[in-house]
C-alpha positions in Angstrom: 3.1 47.3 18.8 4.2 49.2 21.9 5.7 47.1 24.6 3.3 48.4 27.3 0.3 47.5 25.1 1.6 44.1 24.2 2.3 43.1 27.8 -0.8 44.5 29.3 -3.1 43.1 26.6 -1.5 39.7 27.2 -2.2 39.8 30.9 1.4 40.5 31.9 2.4 43.3 34.2 4.4 46.0 32.4 7.6 46.9 34.4 7.7 50.7 34.5 11.5 50.8 34.4 11.4 49.6 30.8 11.2 52.1 28.0 7.9 51.9 26.1 9.3 51.0 22.7 7.8 49.5 19.5 8.3 45.8 19.5 9.2 44.3 16.1 8.6 40.6 16.9 8.0 38.0 19.6 10.2 34.9 19.5 11.8 32.1 21.6 14.4 31.4 18.9 17.6 33.5 19.0 18.1 32.9 15.3 14.9 34.8 14.6 15.7 37.8 16.7 15.9 41.2 15.0 16.2 44.7 16.3 13.5 45.4 18.8 12.4 41.8 19.4 10.9 40.5 22.6 12.8 37.3 23.5 11.0 34.6 25.5 13.3 32.2 27.3 12.0 28.6 26.8 13.4 25.5 28.5 13.6 22.7 26.0 14.7 19.1 26.1 18.1 20.0 24.6 18.6 23.8 25.2 17.6 26.4 27.7 16.9 29.9 26.4 17.8 31.3 29.7 21.4 30.5 28.8 21.2 32.6 25.6 20.1 35.9 27.1 23.4 37.6 26.3 23.2 36.3 22.7 19.6 37.6 22.5 20.7 41.1 23.5 23.6 41.0 21.1 21.3 40.1 18.2 19.1 43.1 18.9 16.4 41.9 21.4 15.0 44.9 23.4 13.8 42.9 26.4 13.8 39.3 27.7 11.0 37.3 29.4 11.8 34.4 31.7 10.1 32.1 34.3 13.5 31.0 35.7 15.4 34.3 36.0 13.8 36.8 38.5 16.3 39.4 37.3 15.0 39.2 33.7 13.3 42.3 32.2 10.0 40.6 32.7 9.5 37.7 35.0 6.4 35.4 34.5 5.1 32.2 36.2 5.0 30.3 32.9 7.1 31.4 29.9 5.4 29.0 27.4 1.9 30.3 28.2 3.3 33.8 28.1 4.7 33.3 24.6 1.4 32.0 23.3 -0.5 34.9 24.8 2.0 37.4 23.5 2.0 36.0 20.0 -1.8 35.9 20.1 -1.8 39.6 21.0 0.9 40.6 18.6 -1.0 39.0 15.6 -4.5 39.4 17.2 -6.3 41.7 14.9 -6.4 39.2 12.0 -7.1 36.1 14.1 -10.2 37.3 15.8 -12.6 36.5 12.9 -11.3 33.0 12.2 -13.3 29.9 13.0 -10.8 27.4 14.2 -11.2 23.6 14.3 -8.5 21.6 16.1 -7.8 17.9 15.5 -5.7 15.7 17.8 -5.1 12.0 18.1 -2.3 9.5 17.5 -3.6 8.7 14.0 -6.0 10.3 11.6 -5.2 14.0 12.2 -4.1 14.7 8.7 -6.9 12.8 7.0 -9.6 14.4 9.1 -8.3 17.9 8.5 -8.1 17.2 4.8 -11.7 15.8 4.8 -12.9 18.9 6.7 -11.3 21.2 4.3 -12.8 19.4 1.3 -16.3 19.6 2.9 -16.1 23.3 3.6 -14.6 24.0 0.2 -17.5 22.2 -1.3 -19.8 24.4 0.7 -18.2 27.5 -0.8 -16.3 28.6 2.2 -12.7 30.0 2.2 -10.5 27.7 4.2 -7.0 27.1 5.5 -5.2 24.2 7.1 -2.1 23.7 9.2 -0.5 20.4 9.8 2.0 17.7 8.8 1.5 18.4 5.1 2.3 22.1 5.6 0.2 25.3 5.8 -2.4 26.1 3.1 -4.4 29.3 2.9 -7.2 30.2 0.4 -4.4 31.5 -1.9 -2.5 28.2 -1.9 0.4 26.6 0.0 2.3 28.9 2.3 6.1 28.7 2.2 7.1 27.5 5.7 10.9 27.0 5.8 10.9 28.2 9.4 8.3 25.7 10.5 10.4 22.6 9.8 8.4 19.4 9.8 6.5 20.0 13.0 2.8 19.1 12.9 2.0 22.2 14.9 4.4 25.1 14.4 6.0 26.9 17.3 3.9 29.8 18.7 5.8 32.6 17.0 5.2 31.0 13.6 1.7 29.5 14.3 0.0 32.8 15.2 1.7 34.5 12.3 0.4 31.9 9.9 -3.1 32.3 11.2 -2.9 36.1 10.8 -1.8 35.7 7.2 -4.6 33.2 6.5 -7.1 35.8 7.8 -5.5 38.4 5.5 -5.9 35.9 2.6 -9.7 35.7 3.3 -9.9 32.5 5.2 -13.0 32.0 7.4 -12.4 28.4 8.6 -9.0 27.0 9.5 -8.4 23.3 10.4 -5.4 22.6 12.5 -3.6 19.4 13.4 -2.8 19.8 17.1 0.0 17.5 18.3 0.5 16.2 21.8 3.7 18.2 21.9 1.9 21.4 21.0 -0.7 20.8 23.7 1.8 19.9 26.4 4.0 22.9 25.5 1.0 25.2 25.4 1.5 26.4 21.9 -2.2 26.6 21.2 -3.2 27.9 24.7 -4.1 31.3 23.5 -6.5 30.0 20.8 -10.2 29.0 21.1 -11.4 26.2 18.9 -15.0 26.2 17.7 -14.6 22.4 17.7 -11.9 20.1 19.1 -11.7 16.5 17.7 -9.9 13.6 19.4 -9.6 10.8 16.8 -7.9 8.0 18.9 -5.0 7.2 21.1 -2.4 4.5 20.9 1.3 4.3 21.8 3.4 7.1 20.5 5.9 9.8 21.6 6.7 8.2 24.9 10.2 9.5 24.5 8.7 12.9 25.3 5.6 12.1 27.4 7.2 9.1 29.3 3.9 7.4 30.0 0.7 6.8 28.0 -1.3 8.5 30.8 0.8 11.7 30.3 0.3 11.4 26.6 -3.5 11.1 27.0 -3.7 14.0 29.4 -1.8 16.2 26.9 -4.1 15.2 24.1 -7.2 15.7 26.3 -6.2 19.3 26.9 -7.6 20.3 23.5 -11.1 20.2 25.1 -10.1 22.9 27.6 -9.4 25.1 24.5 -12.6 24.1 22.6 -16.2 25.2 22.8 -17.4 21.8 21.6 -15.6 18.5 21.8 -16.0 15.4 19.5 -14.4 12.0 20.3 -14.1 8.6 18.7 -16.1 6.6 21.4 -15.0 3.3 19.9 -11.6 4.0 21.5 -11.9 2.8 25.0 -9.7 5.5 26.5 -11.8 8.2 24.9 -15.2 6.7 25.6 -15.5 8.1 29.1 -14.4 11.7 28.5 -17.2 13.9 29.9 -19.1 16.7 28.2 -18.2 15.8 24.6 -20.1 14.6 21.6 -19.4 11.0 20.6 -18.9 9.1 17.3 -19.2 5.4 16.9 -19.4 2.7 14.3 -20.3 0.0 17.0 -22.7 1.5 19.6 -25.1 4.2 20.4 -23.5 7.7 20.1 -24.3 11.2 19.2 -23.1 10.5 15.6 -23.4 6.9 14.3 -22.1 5.0 11.3 -24.2 2.0 10.4 -24.7 -0.4 7.5 -21.0 -0.1 6.7 -19.8 -1.5 3.4 -16.1 -1.9 2.2 -15.3 -1.9 -1.5 -11.7 -2.9 -1.4 -9.5 -0.4 -3.2 -12.6 1.5 -4.2 -13.3 2.8 -0.7 -16.3 2.4 1.7 -19.7 3.7 2.5 -22.2 3.8 5.4 -25.3 5.5 6.8 -24.6 8.6 8.9 -27.1 9.4 11.6 -27.6 11.9 14.4 -30.6 13.7 16.1 -30.2 16.3 13.4 -30.0 14.3 10.2 -29.5 11.0 8.5 -27.8 10.5 5.1 -25.5 8.2 3.2 -21.7 8.8 3.0 -19.4 7.3 0.4 -15.6 7.7 0.4 -13.1 6.7 -2.3 -10.4 6.2 0.3 -9.8 2.5 1.2 -9.5 1.2 4.7 -11.6 0.6 7.8 -10.0 3.7 9.4 -11.7 5.8 6.7 -15.1 5.2 8.4 -14.1 6.8 11.7 -12.1 9.6 10.0 -15.0 10.6 7.7 -17.5 10.1 10.6 -15.5 12.6 12.8 -15.3 15.1 9.9 -19.0 14.8 9.1 -19.9 15.1 12.8 -17.9 18.3 13.0 -19.5 19.7 9.9 -23.0 18.9 11.1 -22.3 20.5 14.4 -21.2 23.7 12.6 -24.4 23.7 10.5 -23.1 22.5 7.1 -25.8 21.1 4.8 -25.5 17.3 4.4 -25.3 17.7 0.6 -21.9 19.5 0.9 -20.7 17.0 3.5 -21.4 14.1 1.1 -19.9 16.0 -1.8 -16.8 17.1 0.1 -16.0 13.5 1.3 -16.6 12.0 -2.1 -14.4 14.7 -3.8 -11.4 13.7 -1.7 -10.0 10.6 -3.4 -6.7 10.5 -1.5 -4.6 12.2 1.2 -0.9 12.6 0.4 1.1 9.8 2.0 -2.0 8.1 3.5 -2.6 4.8 1.7 -1.5 6.6 -1.4 -1.1 4.5 -4.5 1.9 5.0 -6.7 1.1 5.3 -10.4 2.7 2.4 -12.3 1.5 2.2 -15.9 0.6 -1.4 -16.7 1.6 -2.9 -13.4 -0.2 -6.1 -12.3 0.6 -5.4 -8.7 0.1 -2.3 -6.5 2.4 -0.1 -4.4 1.1 2.1 -1.6 2.9 4.7 0.4 1.7 5.3 4.0 2.8 7.4 7.0 2.1 4.5 9.4 4.8 4.8 12.1 3.0 3.5 15.2 1.9 0.0 16.1 -1.8 0.8 15.7 -1.4 2.6 12.4 0.7 -0.2 11.0 -1.8 -2.9 12.1 -4.7 -0.9 10.5 -2.7 -0.5 7.3 -1.9 -4.2 7.0 -5.6 -5.2 7.7 -6.7 -2.8 5.0 -4.1 -4.2 2.5 -5.2 -7.7 3.3 -8.6 -6.8 1.8 -6.9 -5.8 -1.4 -4.5 -8.7 -2.0 -3.6 -12.2 -0.9 0.1 -11.4 -0.6 1.6 -8.4 1.2 5.2 -7.2 1.0 5.9 -4.7 3.7 8.9 -2.3 3.9 9.2 -0.5 7.2 11.7 0.9 9.8 11.6 3.0 12.9 12.8 6.5 13.6 15.9 7.2 15.6 15.9 9.2 18.9 12.2 8.4 19.4 10.2 5.9 21.5 12.2 2.7 21.5 9.4 0.7 23.1 7.3 0.6 20.0 10.0 -0.9 17.7 9.6 -4.5 18.8 5.8 -4.1 18.9 5.7 -2.9 15.3 8.0 -5.8 14.2 5.6 -8.3 15.9 2.6 -6.8 14.1 4.5 -6.7 10.8 5.7 -10.3 10.8 2.2 -11.5 12.0 0.2 -9.7 9.3 2.5 -9.3 6.3 3.6 -12.2 4.1 7.1 -10.8 3.5 8.7 -8.1 5.7 11.7 -6.0 4.7 13.1 -4.2 7.7 15.1 -1.1 6.8 16.0 2.5 7.8 13.6 5.4 8.5 15.0 8.7 9.7 17.7 7.4 12.1 18.7 10.9 13.0 21.7 10.7 15.4 21.0 7.2 16.8 23.2 4.3 15.6 21.3 2.3 13.0 22.5 -1.0 14.4 20.7 -0.2 17.7 17.5 0.6 16.0 17.6 -2.7 14.0 18.4 -4.6 17.2 15.3 -3.2 18.9 13.1 -4.0 15.8 14.4 -7.5 15.3 13.8 -8.4 19.0 10.0 -8.4 18.2 10.1 -10.2 14.9 8.7 -13.7 14.6 11.7 -15.8 13.9 9.7 -18.2 11.8 8.3 -15.4 9.5 9.6 -14.4 6.1 11.6 -11.3 7.0 14.9 -9.8 5.8 17.0 -6.8 6.9 18.2 -4.4 4.2 19.8 -1.5 5.8 19.6 1.0 3.0 16.0 2.1 2.4 16.5 2.8 -1.3 17.8 -0.8 -1.8 14.9 -2.2 0.3 12.4 -0.4 -2.0 14.1 -1.7 -5.1 14.1 -5.2 -3.6 10.4 -5.1 -2.8 9.4 -3.9 -6.2 11.5 -6.4 -8.1 10.0 -9.3 -6.2 6.3 -8.2 -6.5 4.2 -10.7 -8.3 0.8 -10.4 -10.0 -1.9 -9.4 -7.5 0.6 -8.4 -4.8 0.4 -5.3 -2.7 3.7 -3.6 -1.7 3.4 -1.3 1.3 6.1 1.3 2.1 5.3 2.3 5.7 6.6 5.1 7.8 7.5 8.1 5.6 4.2 8.8 3.8 4.3 12.4 2.5 7.9 13.0 3.6 10.3 13.7 0.7 13.4 13.4 2.8 15.5 11.0 4.9 17.1 12.2 8.2 20.5 11.0 9.4 23.1 12.3 11.7 24.1 14.9 9.0 20.6 16.3 8.6 17.9 16.0 5.9 18.5 14.6 2.5 16.1 14.4 -0.5 14.4 11.1 -0.6 11.2 10.5 -2.7 9.7 7.0 -2.4 7.3 7.6 -5.3 10.2 8.3 -7.7 12.2 5.4 -6.4 9.3 3.0 -6.9 8.7 4.2 -10.4 12.4 3.9 -11.3 12.6 0.3 -9.8 9.5 -0.7 -11.8 11.0 0.4 -15.0 14.1 -1.7 -14.3 12.2 -4.9 -13.6 
């Protein structure tokens, strides 16, 4: 695309002194620059792209955009917003016809997007999804080595993925939209048909600093959405204006009533709104499943999906990877579940769900390094209150000393509870499996779908499912 067309169509004035050349890509990552790239200088928490301008030119960038350097080729008020607009324009042709549904919230994003995709697949639509589990188009999983493990990819990758999904025939795409992505304006050039806000509890305060900032970042999704849907049972979300509400406890636009829990076999309830009323049954255990399915069903009803397909799609989905996912152990008289719970609220909900499945709970958990330190003691307090035996261990320490993380966690543990520190996560898992008795539930919390462990040297392969199965065979 010609530079003049790219800038003008993105609402950026085209400096006449620049040659009108063909632009090969738009990026804020110097590693991805190629001949003819347009480089957007971003100021991050660790690096400043404005300090890499010479490197960008050396790698082949034709022009540089900045909001800090008036002497840059193109000077803009907000480089992050400019990058989103530029990427949207660069990949614009394919994205135009997509129906986008964005899901944000501390917990539940992955489950709700999975449920929505299952519903729309049941209805015969071609769908895609982007989130923590990766990117999936109608043709299958999309390789995403560049995307790392971000819930919402950076703008240069995000808009490219959407364009490819459109080329693959997708009509509906369901996106997990993180608070980081909303604060950093990655999605600001998109318009969602529906934006869903599942809940908000403590998380990512290392980035947002306060829960109020975190909330405001999440709430920004409604400025990008034609219709908003919220979990009105969350007090902070209940008073958001001009949105549709979901509730399992009070009057709302979408209501779950006559709720029944069936232990490990799932749950069911009656869904009702002004438009329709029907029964919903899910094979996914846990009280959180009610609100997750309710939000997904509310969105589908809002978009005109027949209740038959909503019921069918929710029932079809028997599990979500890394979310209360049971490990297959042939002949075992106890159960092991892997879950992504890494916040206080998620851990509490996980333990409450597990209590309905067994009398004795063995919990293995840790806290990530270089992340919100304040939640560590809080999680330990919840763990030692609700689990019968707690094994504190490592979980993606990154570059932070493990001893400091353990110190923070242990400060919140009930000293009279049955808890033990086993630094190596592999050993902690083996210890838990060896000590499980008939009827017990072993919970491995924190990693969920992740197949790696992160330390100061980077990522290393680490599959909890295989470790559990190996430990079981050695009992």
